[in-house]
N, C-alpha and C positions, 0 to 999 in steps of 0.2 A: 534647345532641349524641350521636348514636349512636356506640357503640364501633367499629363497622365501617361503612365507606362503600363502596358498590358503584359503581365508576367504569366508564365506557365511553369509549374513544377511537375516534373515527370516522375511518377512513382513506377519503378520497374523492378524486375527480378533478374539481375545480372547472373551470368553463369560463370562459375569459377574456372579460370584458365582458358576462357573462350573469347579472347580479345576480338577476333574478327567477327564472330557472331554478335557480341555485345555492341561493337561499333556499328554494325548493320542496323541494329535496333535503334541505337542513338540517332543515326541519320534518318531513319524512318520516322521517329517521333519528332525530330526537328521539323521535318516537312509537314507533319500533321499539325503541330502547334503553330507553325508559321501560317499555314492555311487558315487557321482559326484566329489569326490576328495578333498572335504573341510577338512581342518585340524582344523579350528577354526570356530564355528557356533554360531551365535548371534541371540537372540530373543528379542522382545520388553519389555519395562517396564510393570510390572504387567501381564506378559504373562500367569502366572498360575491362576490368580484370577479375572482379569478385574480391572477397575480403578474407575468407577463412583459410589463409595459407598456414602451413605448419612449420615453416622455416624460411629464413632469408634466401637460402639456396633454391628452394622450391619457387619462390616468388620472382626472383631476379630475371628469369627469362621472359617474364611478361611485363617488365617495366620498359618505359620508353623515355626518350628525351623530350623536353618541352622547350621549344617547338620540336615536333617529330611527326611520324606518319599519321597518328590519329588526329592531332591538332590540325595538320594540313588538310586532311579530308573534311573535317568539320568546318574549317575556314572556307573551303570552296563552297560548301552549302550555305554558310553564313553570307558570303558575298552574293550568291544567287538569290537568297531569300531576304537579305537586308536585316538580319537578326543578330543578336548576341546570345552566346551559349556558354554555360558553365557546366563542366562535368569533371568527375573524379577519376583519377588514374594513379598508377604507381610511376614515379619519376626516377630515372637514373641520371646522375650527374657526376661523372668521374667515378670515384669510389663511394660516393654518397648515394643514398637510396631513400626516397621520401614518399609518404602518403600525400598526394598533391591534388590541387584543383587547377584547371586551366580555364581562363576567360578568353573566349575567341569571338571575334567580330568580323564584319565584312572586309576589314583590312588586315586580317590575320590575328596573330596572338596579341591580345590587349592586356594581359596580366596573368599572373599565376600566384598561387599560395601553397605553402607547405605546412602541414599540420604541426602546430606548436605543442599541444598537450596530448600526450600519448597514454592511453589506458593499457593495462596488461590484458590484451584481447586481440585475437586474430592477427592480421598483418602488423598491427601497431606494436607488437612485441619485438619486431625485427627491423623496423625502419629507423632511420636517424631522425632526431628531433628537428623540427623546422628551424631554419636559421634566418628567416625573414621577419621583418616587423609587420605589424598590422597596417596594411596599406589600403587606401581608398582609390579606386580606379574611376576616373571621371570619363564618362561615356555619354553619347547622345541620348541614352535611355535612362540616365540617372547616375548618381555617384554611388558606386557599389563597393561594399566591403565583403570579404569572404571569410567564413569560418568552416572548419570541418568537425562535425560531430562533437566529441568531448570538449572542444574549445568553448562551446557555448555555455557549458556549466561553470565557467570561470567568468564572472561578471565583468572583470577588467577588460576582457577581450572585446566585448561589444561596446563598452564605454569608450575605449580608445578609438574605435572606428567611428563612433558618433562624434567624438571631439574633433576628429579629422574631417568631418563633413559628410559622412555617409547618409544617403537617403534610404538605401536598402541594404540590409545585411542578409547575405545568402548563407544558409547553413546546409551544406551537403553532408549527408549522414547515413550511417548503417546502425540504427538503433536496435539493440537486442530487445526481445519481448519484455525483459525485466525492467526496462527503463521508460515505461509509459508516462511517468511523471514529467519527463522532459517535454514532449509535445503538449501534454495537458496543461502544464503550468509555466515551465521555464521559458519557452519560446515567447509566450504572451508577456511574461514579466520583463524580459529583455526589451521587447518592443516598447512597452509602457515606460520603463525607467529611462529610456533614451529617446523617446518620441521618434522612432524610426519604424519602417516596415521591416519585418523579418519573414523571409520565405525559406522554409525548410523542405528539402526534397529527400525523402527516405526511400528505402527499398522494401520489398516484400519477399516472401518465400523462405525456404530453408536451405542452408548451405552447411554441409558437414555437421548436421544435427543442431546447428545454431538457427533459431527461428527469429526472423526480423519483424519489426513492429508495424511498418507502414505508417499511417497517420501523418503523412506529409501535410503541411499547412502553410497558410499565410496569415500573419497577425498584423493588425493595423497599428497606427501610431497611438491609438487610445488603449491598446492592450487587448482589444477584443479580436476574436477569430473572424477573419474575412471569409475564408474557405478552408475546408479540411477534407482529406481523403480517408478512405477506409483502412482497415488493418490488413486486408488480404488481397485486394485487387490491384493489378497493374492499371493505372489510369493517369490522366492528366487533369490537374486542377488549374483554374485560371482566376486571375484577380486584376482589377484596375487600381493602380496606385497613383494617388494624387501627390506628386512630389513636393508641392508647396506645403502640405501638412507636415512633412518630415523636416522642413527647413524652418518652420515657425515654432521655435522652442518656448516662447512665452505664450501661455494659454490664459485667457481671461474668461473666467466662468461668470463672475459678477463684477463689473467694473468698479474699482475702488474698494472692493470688499473681499474678493476671492480671485487672486491672480498668482500664477506660478511660472517660474522659469527653471526648467530642469537642468540647465547648464549653468547659468549665472548664480543660481542659489546654492551651488555646491560649496563645500569648505575644504579645498585641497590641502590647506595647511594643517588639517586635522588627520589626514589620511596616510601619514608617513609609514605607519606600521604595515600597511598593505604590501610594501615592497621590501620588507625585511625578511630574510630567509628564516625558515622555521626548521629546527633540528628534528 
């Protein structure tokens, strides 16, 4: 595994119900990012389909299986370019229907994730809750955890991925304009409290009167912003991630005087209330 991974977060403006057009753009941006040396390329939530559907029935014709046609086309380009790609789509699995992310690499599908926390917004009003645990996918470009949008506002999600050995937590998202506090503060806080990299790929543009925030970003293991995108432009941002920093949980600021271990210093025996249901 390389000590440094070059990541690209693609900020784009998907078009609602235009899967073929969106996929063409995804493939084009993969080529561009790979040409610029990216090894891991990340796209927004629902990048294949758009987000602001008004019913389950309207959205279902645009859902695909994973693996399926879109992941197969992405896999072909991943094999050609030697890269890993994460992108958002709507997944159909029997009678179930999910807001999902696919992780695709040179050898095909390497993992997937189904959104666990669903806000009352857009397509999330109509999909099924994710039925998968928070998994870390071990790849040649790093140990990768995946969250989708609203998931990152629940700190337990990122903490579990960190405990399972994630170096990088990918957040694919469609942040509405009202949620600017998330990229400004929450993404950086999740990185700092878990000593991991967090890369968030958001969309821009307007879809059925909903305005999206942009502000894709990469936060470092120290909680500082490494790189950030604008609120309006389609663009690709890049960052170099030193994976060893994400694996070194004990930080020594002043030897013998100021030392912290963000994992071993936890007190799990005190946290039982976190998993108790609230009426």
